[in-house]
C-alpha positions in Angstrom: -17.3 -0.7 -2.4 -18.6 -1.3 1.2 -17.0 -4.3 2.6 -20.4 -5.5 3.2 -21.2 -5.1 -1.1 -17.8 -7.1 -1.3 -18.7 -9.8 0.9 -21.7 -10.4 -0.7 -19.8 -10.4 -4.2 -17.0 -12.4 -3.1 -20.4 -15.1 -2.0 -22.2 -14.7 -4.9 -19.1 -15.9 -7.3 -18.1 -19.1 -4.7 -21.5 -20.6 -5.0 -20.8 -23.7 -7.6 -24.5 -23.9 -9.0 -27.1 -21.8 -10.2 -29.7 -20.1 -7.4 -33.0 -20.9 -7.0 -35.5 -19.1 -9.2 -36.5 -15.7 -8.4 -40.3 -16.3 -8.3 -40.4 -18.8 -5.9 -41.0 -17.6 -2.3 -38.5 -17.6 0.7 -39.6 -20.0 2.3 -39.5 -22.2 -0.5 -35.8 -21.0 -1.3 -34.9 -22.3 1.7 -36.2 -25.8 2.1 -34.3 -25.7 -1.3 -31.4 -25.3 -0.4 -28.7 -28.5 -0.8 -25.1 -28.6 0.4 -23.8 -27.7 -3.5 -25.8 -24.4 -3.0 -25.3 -22.8 -0.1 -23.6 -20.0 0.1 -20.1 -20.4 1.6 -19.2 -17.5 4.4 -16.2 -16.1 4.1 -13.6 -16.1 7.4 -12.8 -12.8 8.7 -9.2 -13.8 7.6 -10.4 -14.5 4.1 -12.6 -11.1 3.7 -9.3 -9.2 5.1 -7.4 -10.6 2.8 -9.4 -10.2 -0.1 -9.9 -6.4 0.6 -6.0 -5.7 1.7 -5.0 -7.1 -2.3 -7.8 -5.4 -3.9 -6.0 -2.0 -2.3 -2.3 -2.8 -3.6 -0.8 -0.7 -5.3 0.4 -1.8 -8.8 2.4 0.8 -10.2 5.4 1.4 -8.0 9.2 1.2 -9.0 11.4 -1.0 -7.3 12.9 1.4 -4.2 16.0 0.1 -2.2 17.8 1.7 0.7 20.0 4.6 -0.5 17.7 5.7 -2.9 17.2 9.4 -3.7 13.2 9.5 -3.9 10.4 12.6 -4.7 7.3 11.0 -3.0 4.2 13.3 -3.7 2.2 13.6 -0.7 -1.6 14.8 -1.5 -2.3 17.5 1.4 -6.0 18.7 2.0 -6.6 22.3 2.7 -10.0 23.2 3.8 -11.9 21.9 0.8 -8.8 21.9 -1.7 -6.6 19.0 -2.3 -2.9 19.7 -3.4 0.5 17.3 -3.7 3.8 18.5 -2.3 6.5 17.0 -3.4 8.9 15.8 -0.4 12.4 14.5 -1.9 14.7 12.8 0.2 17.4 9.5 0.9 15.3 6.2 2.0 17.2 5.5 4.8 14.9 2.3 5.7 12.4 0.3 4.5 10.2 -2.4 6.6 7.2 -4.8 6.7 5.8 -6.2 3.6 2.6 -6.1 1.5 -0.2 -3.6 2.4 1.9 -2.5 5.7 5.1 -1.8 3.9 6.4 1.5 4.7 9.8 3.8 3.9 11.4 6.4 5.8 12.7 9.2 4.1 15.6 11.7 5.2 16.0 14.9 3.7 18.0 18.2 5.2 15.3 21.3 5.7 16.9 24.9 6.3 19.9 22.6 7.9 17.8 20.5 10.0 16.9 16.6 9.6 13.9 15.9 9.3 12.3 12.2 8.6 9.0 10.9 7.6 7.6 7.3 7.3 5.5 6.7 4.5 3.3 3.9 3.7 3.6 2.6 0.1 0.1 1.8 -0.4 -1.4 4.7 1.5 -3.6 6.5 -0.3 -1.9 9.7 0.6 0.7 8.9 -1.4 0.2 10.1 -4.7 3.3 9.5 -6.2 7.0 8.1 -5.9 9.7 8.6 -8.4 13.0 7.3 -7.6 15.8 10.0 -8.8 18.8 8.2 -8.2 20.1 4.9 -6.7 22.3 4.6 -4.3 24.9 2.3 -3.6 25.0 1.6 0.2 26.0 -2.2 1.9 23.5 -1.6 5.0 19.7 -2.6 5.0 19.2 0.6 7.2 21.3 4.0 6.9 20.8 5.4 10.4 24.3 6.1 10.7 23.5 9.1 8.2 22.0 10.8 11.0 25.2 11.5 12.8 26.5 12.8 9.7 26.7 16.6 8.5 27.4 18.7 4.8 28.7 16.4 2.7 29.4 13.6 4.4 25.6 13.0 4.4 26.1 12.0 0.4 25.6 8.6 -0.8 27.5 7.4 -3.8 25.1 7.1 -6.9 24.6 3.3 -8.4 24.1 2.9 -12.1 23.5 -0.9 -12.9 20.0 -0.8 -11.6 
């Protein structure tokens, strides 16, 4: 659904009286309009908030910093599309609503790799929480300096 169709749909829903008869010429319809039958134009902010709320995902699990998550990322190669899993520890959460992001860190071939995922993006196919982590910080950037077993996060069992 395009933005124009959405705007037209919203303005049709916001009218308080029925529209004039379809048989009447356009000039008569314009003269018959009263303040109650005029279509209300949506402001840009209202239109954007309506569109953003329609794009929000509803099936996201509760994700906390310190959790080990498996994110299914959509990757298109030519005309094929596949889902590649990316598993790691959530070291940061940012923003809220439509723009909510998580930073996931994993060790790949001895090198730390971090990726930032927008949770409501169409590129994110699925998110599964594999393990709950027990941490006392909102951002786990200190894990960047650690190597090997020191990067482990204790498991939490109460969530």
